[in-house]
C-alpha positions in Angstrom: -157.8 -18.5 -35.5 -154.5 -16.5 -36.0 -153.3 -16.3 -39.4 -149.8 -15.8 -40.8 -149.7 -14.1 -44.2 -147.8 -15.5 -47.1 -145.0 -13.0 -47.1 -144.4 -13.7 -43.3 -144.5 -17.3 -43.9 -142.0 -17.0 -46.8 -139.6 -14.9 -44.6 -139.8 -17.6 -41.8 -139.0 -20.4 -44.3 -136.0 -18.4 -45.6 -134.7 -17.7 -42.2 -135.2 -21.2 -41.2 -133.1 -22.5 -44.2 -130.4 -19.8 -43.8 -129.9 -20.2 -40.0 -128.0 -23.6 -40.1 -125.4 -21.9 -42.4 -125.0 -18.9 -40.1 -124.6 -21.0 -37.1 -122.3 -23.7 -38.7 -119.6 -21.4 -39.4 -117.9 -19.8 -36.3 -114.6 -19.3 -34.5 -114.1 -21.5 -31.5 -113.2 -19.7 -28.3 -109.2 -19.2 -27.9 -106.8 -17.5 -25.8 -103.8 -15.5 -26.9 -100.6 -16.1 -24.9 -97.4 -14.0 -25.3 -94.1 -15.7 -25.0 -91.3 -13.7 -23.5 -90.2 -12.1 -20.2 -93.2 -12.1 -17.7 -92.7 -8.3 -17.3 -92.5 -7.5 -21.0 -94.4 -4.4 -22.0 -94.1 -1.5 -24.6 -94.9 1.5 -22.4 -91.5 3.1 -22.9 -91.4 2.3 -26.7 -92.7 4.8 -29.3 -96.2 3.7 -30.5 -94.8 3.2 -34.0 -94.9 -0.3 -35.7 -92.7 -1.5 -38.6 -94.3 -4.6 -40.3 -91.1 -6.5 -41.3 -93.2 -9.5 -42.8 -96.7 -10.5 -43.3 -97.1 -14.0 -44.7 -100.1 -16.3 -44.9 -99.2 -19.8 -45.6 -102.0 -21.8 -47.0 -101.9 -25.6 -46.7 -103.2 -27.1 -49.9 -101.8 -30.7 -49.5 -100.5 -32.9 -46.8 -98.0 -36.0 -47.2 -97.5 -38.5 -44.5 -95.3 -41.7 -44.7 -94.5 -44.4 -42.2 -92.0 -47.3 -42.8 -91.0 -50.4 -40.9 -87.7 -51.9 -41.9 -87.8 -55.7 -42.3 -84.9 -58.3 -41.5 -84.4 -61.2 -39.4 -86.7 -61.9 -36.4 -85.2 -62.7 -33.1 -87.2 -66.0 -32.7 -86.2 -67.1 -36.3 -87.8 -66.2 -39.6 -87.6 -63.3 -41.8 -89.7 -60.1 -42.2 -90.2 -57.7 -45.2 -90.4 -54.0 -45.3 -93.8 -52.4 -44.6 -94.6 -48.9 -45.8 -97.8 -46.8 -45.7 -98.1 -43.4 -47.4 -100.9 -40.9 -47.5 -101.3 -37.9 -49.7 -104.2 -35.5 -49.4 -104.8 -32.7 -51.8 -107.2 -29.7 -51.3 -109.2 -29.0 -54.6 -111.1 -25.8 -55.3 -108.8 -22.9 -54.2 -108.0 -19.9 -56.5 -104.6 -18.2 -56.3 -106.0 -14.8 -57.3 -108.8 -15.0 -54.6 -106.0 -16.0 -52.0 -104.0 -13.0 -52.9 -107.1 -10.6 -52.8 -107.9 -12.1 -49.3 -104.1 -11.6 -48.1 -104.4 -7.9 -49.3 -107.7 -7.4 -47.5 -106.4 -8.9 -44.2 -103.3 -6.8 -44.3 -105.1 -3.6 -44.8 -107.6 -4.5 -41.9 -104.7 -5.3 -39.8 -103.0 -1.9 -40.3 -106.4 -0.1 -39.8 -106.9 -1.8 -36.5 -103.3 -0.9 -35.3 -104.0 2.7 -36.1 -107.4 2.6 -34.5 -105.5 1.5 -31.3 -103.2 4.5 -31.5 -100.2 2.9 -33.3 -98.4 4.6 -36.3 -97.4 2.4 -39.1 -93.8 3.2 -39.7 -92.1 2.8 -43.1 -90.3 -0.4 -43.9 -87.3 1.7 -44.9 -86.7 2.4 -41.3 -86.0 -1.4 -40.6 -84.3 -2.0 -43.9 -81.7 0.7 -43.1 -81.2 -0.8 -39.7 -77.5 -1.9 -39.2 -78.6 -5.6 -38.6 -79.5 -5.9 -42.2 -76.5 -4.2 -43.6 -74.0 -7.1 -43.7 -74.0 -8.8 -47.2 -77.5 -7.5 -47.6 -77.7 -8.1 -51.3 -77.0 -11.8 -50.8 -79.0 -12.4 -47.8 -82.2 -10.3 -47.9 -84.9 -9.2 -50.4 -87.2 -6.1 -50.2 -90.2 -7.1 -52.0 -94.0 -7.2 -51.9 -96.1 -10.3 -52.6 -95.7 -12.2 -55.8 -99.0 -14.0 -56.1 -98.0 -17.1 -54.4 -94.8 -19.0 -53.7 -93.8 -22.4 -52.7 -93.4 -22.9 -49.1 -90.8 -25.0 -47.1 -93.6 -27.6 -46.2 -95.0 -29.9 -48.8 -98.1 -28.4 -50.3 -98.0 -25.0 -48.7 -98.4 -21.8 -50.8 -96.9 -18.6 -49.2 -98.8 -15.2 -49.8 -97.8 -11.8 -48.9 -99.6 -8.5 -49.6 -98.9 -6.7 -52.8 -99.3 -3.2 -51.4 -96.1 -3.0 -49.3 -92.6 -4.3 -49.4 -91.3 -6.7 -46.7 -87.8 -7.9 -45.7 -87.6 -11.6 -46.9 -84.6 -13.8 -46.4 -83.1 -15.3 -49.4 -83.3 -19.1 -49.4 -79.8 -19.6 -50.9 -78.1 -17.0 -48.6 -74.3 -17.7 -48.7 -74.3 -21.2 -49.8 -76.4 -24.0 -51.6 -76.5 -26.2 -48.4 -78.6 -23.8 -46.4 -81.7 -25.5 -45.2 -85.0 -24.2 -43.8 -83.9 -24.7 -40.3 -80.5 -22.9 -40.7 -82.3 -20.0 -42.6 -84.9 -19.7 -39.9 -82.2 -19.7 -37.2 -80.4 -16.8 -39.0 -83.5 -14.8 -39.4 -84.4 -15.1 -35.7 -80.9 -14.0 -34.7 -81.1 -10.9 -36.8 -84.8 -10.2 -35.6 -83.6 -10.7 -31.9 -80.7 -8.2 -32.5 -83.1 -5.6 -33.9 -85.6 -6.2 -31.1 -83.1 -5.8 -28.3 -81.6 -2.6 -29.4 -83.1 0.8 -28.5 -84.9 2.1 -31.6 -87.8 4.4 -32.4 -90.3 1.6 -33.5 -91.7 -1.8 -32.5 -90.4 -4.6 -34.7 -93.5 -6.6 -35.9 -93.6 -9.9 -37.9 -96.8 -11.9 -38.7 -96.9 -15.5 -39.8 -100.3 -17.3 -40.4 -100.6 -20.8 -41.2 -104.1 -21.7 -42.6 -104.3 -25.5 -42.1 -106.8 -27.9 -43.8 -105.4 -31.2 -42.7 -103.9 -32.5 -39.5 -101.8 -35.6 -38.6 -104.3 -37.8 -36.5 -101.8 -40.3 -35.4 -99.4 -39.7 -32.4 -95.8 -40.5 -32.6 -96.2 -42.8 -29.7 -98.8 -44.9 -31.6 -96.7 -44.9 -34.7 -93.7 -46.2 -32.6 -95.7 -48.9 -31.1 -97.0 -50.0 -34.7 -93.4 -50.1 -36.1 -92.3 -52.1 -33.2 -95.1 -54.7 -34.1 -93.8 -54.5 -37.9 -97.0 -52.4 -38.8 -96.7 -49.1 -40.8 -99.6 -46.8 -40.5 -100.5 -43.0 -41.0 -103.6 -41.2 -40.4 -105.0 -37.8 -41.1 -108.2 -35.8 -41.0 -109.7 -32.5 -42.2 -109.3 -29.8 -39.6 -109.7 -26.3 -40.7 -107.8 -23.8 -38.4 -105.1 -21.2 -38.0 -102.4 -23.6 -37.0 -100.7 -23.4 -33.5 -97.5 -22.5 -35.3 -98.8 -19.2 -36.3 -97.7 -16.1 -34.5 -97.7 -12.3 -34.3 -94.3 -11.0 -32.9 -93.8 -7.6 -31.3 -90.1 -7.1 -30.6 -89.2 -10.2 -28.4 -92.8 -10.8 -27.4 -94.3 -13.6 -29.6 -98.1 -14.0 -29.4 -99.4 -17.3 -30.1 -102.6 -19.6 -29.5 -102.1 -23.1 -28.0 -103.9 -25.5 -30.4 -104.6 -22.8 -33.0 -107.8 -20.9 -33.9 -110.5 -23.3 -35.2 -113.4 -22.4 -37.5 -116.1 -25.0 -37.6 -118.3 -25.7 -40.7 -115.7 -24.8 -43.3 -114.6 -28.4 -44.5 -116.6 -31.6 -44.2 -115.1 -33.7 -41.4 -113.3 -36.6 -43.0 -110.8 -39.2 -41.9 -108.1 -40.9 -44.0 -105.6 -43.6 -43.4 -103.1 -46.0 -44.9 -101.7 -49.1 -43.1 -99.7 -51.9 -44.0 -98.5 -55.1 -42.1 -95.2 -56.9 -42.9 -95.0 -60.0 -45.0 -93.6 -62.5 -42.6 -92.0 -66.1 -43.3 -91.4 -67.8 -40.0 -90.5 -71.2 -41.1 -88.9 -70.8 -44.4 -88.4 -73.6 -47.1 -86.2 -76.6 -46.6 -83.7 -76.7 -49.5 -81.5 -79.6 -48.3 -78.3 -78.3 -46.8 -79.8 -75.0 -46.0 -83.2 -73.1 -45.6 -84.8 -70.4 -47.7 -87.0 -67.6 -46.5 -89.1 -65.7 -48.9 -90.9 -62.3 -48.0 -92.0 -59.4 -50.1 -91.8 -55.6 -49.4 -95.4 -54.3 -49.1 -96.7 -50.8 -49.3 -100.2 -49.3 -48.9 -100.5 -46.0 -50.9 -103.6 -43.6 -50.3 -103.9 -40.6 -52.6 -107.2 -38.6 -51.8 -108.6 -35.3 -53.1 -110.9 -33.2 -50.8 -113.2 -30.8 -52.4 -113.8 -27.5 -50.8 -116.0 -24.5 -51.3 -113.7 -21.6 -52.1 -116.1 -19.0 -50.9 -116.7 -20.8 -47.6 -112.9 -21.4 -47.3 -112.0 -17.9 -47.9 -114.7 -16.6 -45.4 -113.4 -19.1 -42.8 -109.8 -17.9 -43.3 -110.8 -14.3 -42.9 -112.8 -15.0 -39.7 -110.0 -16.9 -38.0 -107.3 -14.5 -39.0 -109.3 -11.4 -38.1 -110.1 -12.9 -34.6 -106.5 -13.9 -34.0 -104.9 -10.7 -35.1 -107.5 -8.5 -33.4 -106.8 -10.4 -30.1 -103.0 -9.9 -30.5 -103.5 -6.2 -31.2 -105.6 -5.8 -28.1 -103.0 -7.5 -26.0 -100.4 -5.1 -27.5 -102.5 -2.1 -26.7 -103.0 -3.3 -23.1 -99.2 -3.6 -22.6 -98.6 -0.2 -24.2 -100.9 1.9 -22.0 
């Protein structure tokens, strides 16, 4: 009879216990697409890259709301307002660890560009470009990461590397009424101007959105619910690099449709809030007139989702590294 010694048996047991963890955390297949002219390439451009910005936006909360306005019903009667609100908060993250992760990802990104034959040019080359000269002190900052900043979206923390300065648009710009959309449009106009001009470098901007939650209810379904006097919101945990993430080289913007998903990082959970309207179809006879009574109703759901910070950081690193590596490969293919 064949025997297995104790040390071998112990090894097999350890391997058996460890294997599910290794298998559980993996990046799903994805394909990078470059938006821009079909014939866009970088063969006539010097292989020098200026990284204008490298931001990692960590979603730490999600807030959804749906509301159905009440009023008179067309067949008679009265309907009250119905409102549903859902707030999800991710618990367990550490700002210092997210900063360290951002710094690490940036250094890896630069090293991979260099490995593919690209030179990392100084940010001053871009900062001194004429596109940034007009009212520069009012419109732009040249600064490195500051350990976490409040993003434009609810619950978003913006991280930038601490080892290099980047060109960041000031949120106030020229007036106090400047909103995120106007600011983004202004940034895009300046970046487009830089990208279209002949220069001795490739303009580069990296925006990475690490998502933990996703809206699980389509706008069509919400519209049908509201038509029926029913307010509803749904969300679910869904760890991924969001589809709005991109890596831009001149006018070529590289994206992944649907984002880059990593399985096994957050436990799959679903959340919802729903509220039907209070309806009074008959009313109350008060002699010479009729009285209708309804109440405005609201369903509020506030939930905290626990996460393992070590697993979360590893998942973010895996997804971002895979995405950036694929974009660098596409850049290299279009440069040779």
